[in-house]
N, C-alpha and C positions, 0 to 999 in steps of 0.2 A: 266596423269589426275587422280586425287584422286578418289578412289572408293566411291560411294554414301553411306552415312550412312544408317544403318537399323533403321527405325523408329518404336519404340515399344511404345504402349499405354497400361498403366496399368489402369484397371477399378476396383474401390473398393467403397463400400458403404459410408465409411467415412474416414477421415484422422485424427482421434483422436489418443489417445495413447494406443490402443490395440496392441497385439503382431503382428498380420498380418500387421497392419498399420505401426508399427515401423520398420519393415523389409524394407520398401520401401526407406526411406532416407538412411538407413544403407547400403543397397546393392548398391544404386546409387553412393555412395562415391567411391566404388571400381570398378564399371563397366568401360569398355574401351570406353571412350567418342569419340575416333577417329573412332571407328567402329559403335557405337550405339548412337541413339538420343532418349531420353526418355520423354514421355508425360504421364500425369496423369489426370484422370477424377474421381471426387467423387460427392456425391449427398446430403449429410447432411451438410449444411453450418455452423452449430453451432459446428460441430466436425472437427476442422481444426488445431489442435495443432501441427501437423508435416508439415504443408504446407510450413512454412518458411524454415525448414531444407531442404526440397526437392528443393525449389527454389535456396537456397544458394549453393546447390550441382550441379546446372545446369539443373534441371528438369523444364518442362513447366506444370503448374498446372491449371486446369479449373474445376470450380464447376458448375454443372447443378442442380440447386436446386430442390429437391424432398423430401417432408416431410414424405412419407411412402413408403412401398414396391410397392404398385400399381402404384404410381406416378413414381417410379424408372423405372418400366417396360414401362410406357408410355413415358419415355425419350429416347426410343430406336432410334427413327428417328433423334433426335438431336445428339446422339452418332454416328450414321452412317454418318451424315453430317460432323461431326468433323473428322472422319476417312478419308473420301474422300478429304476434304479440306487440311488436313495435310499430305496426302499421307502415311498414316500409313500402315506398312507391316505386323505387328504382334500385336494382341491384347492379353494381359495377364491379366486375370481376377482373382479376389480373393474373396472368400466367395460366397454363392449361388446366392443371388439376383444380384450381379454384374456379376456373371457368366451367368445367364439367359439373361441379357441385352447384354452381349458380344456375346453370341451365336445367339441371334436374329439379332444383328447388322451384323453379318457375312453373314446372309441370304440376306442382302441388299447391301453388299459391296464385298463379296467373299474374305474377309481378313482371314488370318490364325489366329486361336484362341487357346490359351493355358489357362489352368485353374489350379490354385493351390488350392488344397483342404486342409483346415486347421483343419477340424473337422470330427468326425465320423458321418456317415449318420444316425445312429439310434438315434442321439441326436437332429435331426432337427424336427421342427414343421411339422405336416402332409402335409400342403400345400407347404411349402418350399421343403420338401422331394419329393413330386410328380412332381413339376415343374422342380426341379433340375434334376431328373431322366429322365423326358420327353425330356428335351433339351440336355441331356448329350452327345448323339451321334453327335451333331452338333459342334464338336470341334476336334482339331487335336491331342493334347497331354494333358493328365492330370498329374499333379505333386502333389502327396501326400507329406505332410511335414514330415511323419514318416512311418515306416513299419506298425504300428498299424492302421493308417489312410488308408494305402493301403489295408490292410486286410478288413477293413470295406467296402471300395468301392467294392472290388471283391466279397464280400458276398452279397451285395445288387444289384450289376450290373454285369451281366454275359456276355454281348455282347463283341465281340472281339475288336471293335473300340469304342472309341479312344484308342491309345496307352497309357499305364500307366507307368510313369517313376518317381520313388521316389527320391526326393532331400531333405535331412534333413535340417531343419532350422539351421542357423549358427549365430555366433556372432563374432564381431571384437575383437580378444583377445589382441591386442595392445591397443585399446581404453579402454577396460574393464580390467584394470590391477591394482592391489594393489600398484604397484610401482609408480603410478601417484600421485602427491601431488595436491589436489584440494584446491581451495580458501576457501571452506567451510569445517569445521571439525564438523560433526554432533555430535560426542561423546562429543566434547568440548562444543558445543552449549547446549546440554542436561545435561551438568555437570555430566557426568558419570565417575565413578571410573575406573581405569585401569583394575581392577579385574572383573568388571561387564561383563557378557556374554550377548551379544545382539542377540536376535532372531527376525527376521523380515520377511516381505513379501512385494512384489509389486504386486498389483492385481486390477482388475476391481471388484467392489463390486456386484457380481452376485451370484445367488443361487448355481450354480454348484461349486463355490469356497469353499463352506461350511465354511464361515468365522465365523459363530457363534460357530461351533465346534473348530475353531482356537482359539477363545477367551477362551473357556473352558479349552483347553489344556494349553494355556498360563497361566491361573490362577493356574492350578494344578502344573505346573512347578515352578511358582514363590513361591507357598506355600512350595514346597520341596527345592527350591534353591533361597533364598531371594536376592542373588546377580545376578539376571537375570532381563533384561529389554527388552521391546518389542516395535517394530516399525511397523506400517502399513502404507504403501505408496499407495495412489490411491484414487479412487472415484467411484461412480456408483449408481445404483438404490437403494441399501440397505444402503446407507450412514447414514441416520438419524437413522434407526433402529439399525445399528451396533454400532454407538456411544452411543445411549441410553442404549443398552445392556451392553456395557463396563462400563458405569457410574453406572448402577444398580448393577454391580458386584464389584464396588469399586476398579477399576483398574487404576484410574487416576495417581497414584504415580509411576506406573511402565509400563505404556503404552502410546505411543505417536502416534497420528494420524497426519501424515504430510500433508495430502491432495494430490492433483494431482501435480506432479513435472515434469518439462520439462527436468531436469538433475537429473537422479537417481543414478549416480555413487557414489557421496559422501555418500548416504544412504546405498548403498551396501557395501561400504568400512567400514562403521560403524558396519555392521552386522557380527557376527561370524557364525550364523546358519541361513539358509534360509528355512523356514518351509511352506510347502504347504499341504492343506487338501482336495484338489479338488476331486470331484466326477468323472469328466471327463475332458480330455484335448486333444489337438493335440500334439504339441511338444512346450512347453512354452518358449518363448523368454526370459522372465524375469528369468527363472530358469537357462538358459544357461549363461546369463549375470552375474548372481550371482556366478555361479561356476567359470566362467572366472576370477572373482575378488577374488576367493579363499574362498568364503563362503561355509560352509559345508551344502549340501542340506539334508533336512529331509522331505520326501514326501510320499504321498500315491502313489500306483502303477497305477495311472490314465493315460490312453492313451499311448502316446509315452514315458512317463517318465522312465519306466524300460529299454528303449533303451539307456538312458543316465546314469542312476545311477546303479552301482553294489553295492548291500548292503554290508556295512562294509568295502568297498574298496574306493569308490568315494562318499559315502554318506550313508544315512540311508533310508531304504525303507520299508513300511508296506503295507499290503493288502488294496486295495481301500475301502473295506467294513468295515475296522477297523481303522479309522483315530485316534481313541483315543490311539492306541498303540504307537503313536508318543511320547506321554508323557513319557512312560516307557523307550523307546529307547533313547530319548534325555537326560533323567535323568541319564541313565547309562553312556552316553558319558560325561556329565558334571562331573560326579563322577570320571571319569578317563581322564580328559581333557588333562593333561600334557603329557600323553602317546599316546593319539590317535589323538588329534586335528590337529597337523601339518601334519601328514600322510594323513588324510582324506582331508584336505584343498588342499594339493599339488596334490593329485590324482584327485580331482574334476576339478581343473584348467587344468591339463594335459589331462584329458578325452576330454574336450572341445577343447583344442588346437589341439589334434590329429584327432578328429572325427567330430567336429562341428564348424570348423572355417568358418567365413564369406567368406574368400577368396576362399575356396573350394566350397562353395555354389554358389558364383558368377561365378566361372569358369564353373561349371556344367550348370548353367542357360544359359550362353552365348553359350555353345556348343549346347544346345537345340534350342536356337534362330537361330543359324546358320544352324542347320539341317532342321528346318522348312522353313527357308527362301530359302535354296537351293532346 
């Protein structure tokens, strides 16, 4: 008789194209479907960009509509009913409000609860911080996505339980490879010369990404190196302001806003350098994807980024308080491109392949699931 599958329910606020959300379909493709069965609950119906990918990979997705955080909390009984009906054994929550719901649901169902922490606690809104901390003991294992996030948790939360077990974010290095030929050639579409160096980013347009600083650095680099071109992939609350700023800076001839993209790999393949100016981060999935595709990362030392990039070996790194130094460092790289670029590019990909592969991440997650179930 075949062993019954372990039913795992992921709970997350939305299934849009954020880093935490994108990990769900990516990990699902590699999970052992003979041993595990995966369910997903989300709350914001208008953020559903990865729902199709999850379903295509064998996941069961349910939306419990809730338009704000209070209504998400009020959905607890519906979540608990789903857990009971579908005989869920493990609830795996992502981000604070989903975590709070999962912990409350466990009080009604006695189900095991895991929680992946994707951000540093000091960056949370005061109410989010308090409710997250209040309910934090009501779970079995906490999984920080980086050592930096783990340090943040241990600084703000000193109780012995729950157990904390760090599992770094990962990326599918076979899927994110420059060796793949995509149907779309972004450089060809944009009519870029072969000598043009493309600097880009994939990002949600939020304040912490400091994309206005990104624009200023891009303009400064283009003034110094006219054969540079810039691509911004994404969308978000600052979309209109960011586009207006770029227009006011007369950047239209060398800056392309692609909007939100369901397939980002052709854009990453078009980029030579992946530049991030973030004020804070967990461990950015887009950065790992870019490095896996051989883009040279040039970033601020925000959050877990220094755990990925070794300065002048696998990329360029500047102090998080001095993002403008990226202009100087990237300019120096462009001046010595023929001697340095191939080494940095190869080291970036190899770093991800060795330390941040999706396969390694999935194996660690399944080991945690098994330990909690047993």
